[in-house]
MILOFI-589131 format. One record per residue (C-alpha): x, y, z. Coordinates in steps of 0.25 Angstrom, whole numbers, plus 5000, padded with zeros to 4 digits. Layout:
% MILOFI-589131
XYZ...
//
This chain:
% MILOFI-589131
561554125447560754185435561354265424560554375416560054275407559354195418560354075417561254025428562754055427562953905428562053875416562853975408564153915412563753775408563353815394564053775381565053875375564153945366563153975377564354015385564654115374563154165375563254175390564554255390564054345380562754375388563654415400564154535393562754595392561954655403560854565408559854685407560354725393559154655386558054715395558554855398557754965392558755065396559855015387560955125388561755065401561654925395562254975382563355045389563654915397563654835384564554925377565554925388565554765388565654765373566854855374567554765384567354645375567754705362567854855357567654815343566354755346565854875353566254965341565554865332564254865340564155015340563155015351562255145351561555165365560455245359560155165347560655015349560455005364558954975365559054885353560154805358559454785372558154735367558654585366559854515373560554395367559754305377558354355372558654385358557354365350557254275338557354345324556054365316555754285303555154355291554154325280554454325266553554275254552554225265553654135271554154155285555654145287556054115301557354155308558054025305557854035290559254055283558754175275558454255288559954305289559954375275559254495281560454535289561154565275560254685273561154745262561154615253559654585257559254725252560054705239559254585235557954625241556754655233556754805236557854805225556954725215557054825204558554865205559354835193560254725188560354645201558854605201558854595186559854475187559054425199557754425191558454355180558954245189557554235195556954225181557854115176557854045190556354035189556453975175557453875180556653825192555353815183556153735173556453635184554953605187554453485179552953435178552653345189551653225188551253135200551153015190552653035185553353045198554752985198554952995183556153085183557252985188558653005182559452885177559952785187561452835186560952985190559952935200561052845207561952975209560753055214560352955224561752935229561953085231560753085240561152965248562553015250562153155255560753185260560353045265561553045274560953165281559453145280559153005282557952985273558052845266558652715270559752705260559852555257558352555255558352675246559452615238558752485236557452565232558252645222558852515216557452465214557052595208557952565196557552425194556452415183555752295191555452385203554352485201554752615208554152655221553652795219554052845233555452795231555552865218555152995225556152965236557252935226557053055218557153145230558453075234558953105219558553245220559353265232560553195226560353285214560753405222562153335223562253285209562953395202563353545204562253605196561053525201560753475187559653385192558853495199557653495189557453345191557653355206556553465206555653365199555953255209555653345221554253385215553953245212554253205227553353315232552253275222552353125227552153175241550953255238550153145229548953095236548853015245549953095253549753005265550352885258551652965257551852995272552652875275554152845277554452855262553652985261554453045272555753005265555253075253554853195260556253205267556953205253555953295247556253405257557753385256557553385241556753515240557653585250558953535243558453555228557753685230556353635227555353705236556453725246555653835254554553735257555453625264555253675278553753655277553853525270554753475281553653505291552753415283553853305283553953315298552453285299552453175289553553115297552753125309551553065302552352935300552852935314554352965311554353055324554052935333555252845335555052705329555152635342553752695345553152645332553152495333554252395329555052445317556252395311557552465312557452515298556052575299556352635313557652705309557152755296556052825303557052885313557952925301556752985294556253065306557653125308557753165294556353235295556853305307558153355300557453395287556353475296557553545303558253585291557053635283556653715296558053785295557753805280556353855281556753945293555653875302555553785314555453635312554153625320554553505327555253465340555853345346554553325354553853285342554653155339555353045346556052975335557452935339558652975330558952865319559952765324561352775320561252665309561552655294560552625284560952475282560752455297559252485297558652345297557252285298557552235312556652285323557152425328557952385340558252525347559552555339560352435345561152435332561352585330562752635329563452735339563452885335564852875331564652775320564252855307562952805300562052845289561152915300562252985308562053125301560553115303560753075318561653195320560653295314559553235322560353255335560253405333558753415329558253455343559353565343559053615329557553615332557753695344558653795336557753815325556453835334557253935342557754015330556354025324555654045338554754165338554654175353555554265363556454195373557954175376558254165361559754195360560054115373559353995366560054025353561454015360560953885367560553825353561853875347562653805358561953675356562053685341563553715341563753585350562853505340563553545328564953515333564553385339563853335326564953395316565953315324565153195325564853185311566253215306566753105315565653005309566053045295567553015298567152865301567552775290566452735280565552845287564252865280564353015284564953105274565453245274564153295267563353235278564153305289564153445282562653435280562453405294563253525298562453615289561153565296561753605309562553725307561453795300560753805313561753905318561254005308559753975311560053995326560854125325560354195312559154255319560054315329561054385319559954435310559454525322560754545329561854545319562554665325562254635340563554585347562754505357562354405346563654395340563754245344562554225334563354295323564554205326563854075326563154115313564454145306565154015312564053925307564054005293565553975292565253825295564153825284565053895274566153795277565153675274564753745261566253755258566353905257567153955251568153845246567053745240566553865231567853915226568053925211569353845213568853705211570053655218569653735231568153695230568453545228568353475241567953605249566553545252565853415252565453395237564053345240563753465249564353565239563453515228562253515238562453655242562653695228561353625223560553615235559553715242558953725256559953695267561053675257560853825253560253895264561253855275562453915268561654035263561254065278562754045282563254135271562254245276562954245289564354255282563854375274563354445287564654425294565454465282564654595279564854625294566354605294566454685281565654795287566654805299565654745309566454655318565954505319566754465332567354525345568654515339569254405347568954285339569354265324568154295314567854245300568654325291567854415280568654345269568154205274566754255274566854325261567454195255566254115260565254215254565954215241565854065241564354075244564254155231564854045223564053945230562754015227563154035212563453885212561953865217561453945206562253865196561653735202560253785199559853885211558953995205558954085218560054185216559754285227560654215237561954235228561454375225561454405240562854335242563454425231562854545236563454515250564854495244564754625237564354685250565554635257566454685246565754825247566054825262567554785259567654895249566955005258566055055248564755135251563355075251563055115237564255045231564054925240562654915235563154925221564154815223563154725229562154745218563254715207563754595214562254545215561954575201563254505196562954375203561454385199561854395184562854275187561754195193560854225181561954165171562054045180560554025180560554025165561453915165560553835175559353865166560153805154560653685162559253655167558653655153557853795154557753855140558353995139557054045133556354025146557154125154558054205144556954305140556454335154557854355160558454435148557354545149557654565164558454685168558554785180557554885174556454775172556354725187555454835191554254765185554554635191553554585202554154585216553954435218554954395207556054355218555154295228555554145226557054175228557254305236557854295250556454345255555454455253555854525265556554665267557254615280556754565293555954645303556154605318555054645327555354685341555454575351554254565361554954525375553554495381553154385372552854255379553754145373553354035382553953895381554053895366555153805363555553665368556953645373557553535364558753455368559953415360560753295362561953275352562153135358560853085350561753065338
//
């Protein structure tokens, strides 16, 4: 028997719980609701059904037959179209980009938008921050010479700390180097009778750059890190480039992408560079399993498998960062997952088909990468679906992917926590938390395009709830609010120390994931304060005080990032404006007073950021004479003569909002996407 969606009743009955929620929700909507051109009877029927379920929900929806009816019936949850991306500063932002959700917060968006460029003290403080920020970033750039690469090496004691920081954290997630070999080469580097290998020096500098992000609270080595990253880029570009497309070159490219993203050196370019990394990896044959490439040793075969798995994961993460697709599918490679072996078990014996591999319940130095690799097909399918521009059963697919993702997250979290608990396990809390960040961020990418377009549509409430649930999970990983309390006793132990330092000093995924989660928290908090219900009333909801505490912690976190050398202050301005918006709603003031409160809060935090940036400039050795005169002369009355592009390299975007064109139901989609499988048993 077929239901209104074209699916059999037995199929619906056999689905997992999340799809069951979708199926039961769809039963409450007329099968003809999405296609009827005469909407009044359907609206009356829908209102009646909603009243049966929950009177408060019907009141909140405020269904108006004459105005809202036709709009509500243009799409159904089963055929909800994807949201539309937008172009800003010649760059296209797709639906999965973390900044996409900002446009829901229109009041805050308009407050810090460029329409208000010549308005008073707020933009005077912003311009001061921008001016000194540019001077700070320029001061970090040092002259480069291809004949002097690797000359900026710190003393042995500091280098040891930086290398160990890298090996303890990043290398446990992204398997790039063979640790015993790397340690041996590192020891040789410090021996005077061994001339340095140039490629190893570049690799070592990138490892130290990543380790420097965890060295201290204020990222004091940031200028040196910037130098190392630019040297690595130059080394890869020096002719003949083909000589550097080998295993060492791929390792350097992997660490270069990680360092650029984590240390905020050309972070906007990493998605494009990741595509180049994939092609270079294919150029050397990493996409083919070693069993097809002749007789290789266990060491060589497993290093190729590990490196390909790392390339896949980097490409996936930077696809989320760039708001684009990975432009790769499982049909493009046949490399097997790396064996469950520790580094010291990779010998020079002939690759024997993994006869010596450990069972999946034994923790090894490859366990984290194997767990992430098991979800690559699912996440590829997910991000391709989110950024799909073709029509089809989009929301049905969204719910299916949500179900698979939920099961994968639970299975992997439980498995890794179990592996971490084993005595002498190489898996640390840092590794588990970073893995969860990589997985739980997918919920935001999956559901964000839906709530951007249907934030007040009760049929898509499930997407709002999933976004909020994942946002709360991410905020917990970030230690909000306890880890960012002014009470040091409360803050100590509330968060993994390595991860706390990384999310304070790092950029890319270590900033954007939490920022996206807090956008969701802001949306739900403002809806709650505005008196708009966020549930049917049967299940407990997250209290406003809980959400407010997390938003206050976000403000503290972003201030700490400015203290560590972050020069982009618009995010914290946005957060301060949102907090003031919440207070205005609590006090019940009118729109003018609300705007005044938001401007005042934003101006105060802008001035606070300027004072912090002055401390950063002094700490990094920037003379006051290079910025003091310019910033002193700025005030609100002088902003009218400033070129309109002064904010371009740090603004949210150049758009005034997102415009959604009408959906064309006659567009021929065809067989656009290949169905990708998911087998958690791989790992």
